[in-house]
C-alpha positions, 0 to 999 in steps of 0.5 A, spaced: 409 759 467 413 755 462 409 753 455 412 746 457 409 746 463 402 747 460 404 742 455 405 736 460 399 738 464 393 733 465 386 735 462 384 736 470 390 740 471 388 744 465 381 745 467 383 747 474 388 753 471 382 755 466 377 755 472 382 759 476 384 764 470 376 765 469 375 767 476 381 772 476 378 775 470 371 775 473 374 778 479 378 783 475 372 786 471 368 786 477 372 790 482 375 794 476 382 795 473 384 800 478 384 796 484 386 790 480 393 794 478 394 796 485 393 789 488 399 787 483 403 792 485 403 790 492 405 783 490 399 779 491 399 776 484 393 772 485 387 777 485 382 772 487 379 774 494 
């Protein structure tokens, strides 16, 4: 994601992005790094089940 895209976001869009990232981080912590990295290699960029 480009920095300019983030700068041009509305508050709602930023909140949604933040929520998505927070969920992804929580999921990543829950399943552990190994599974997360395996999913990244497969090409599943969004790790939220």
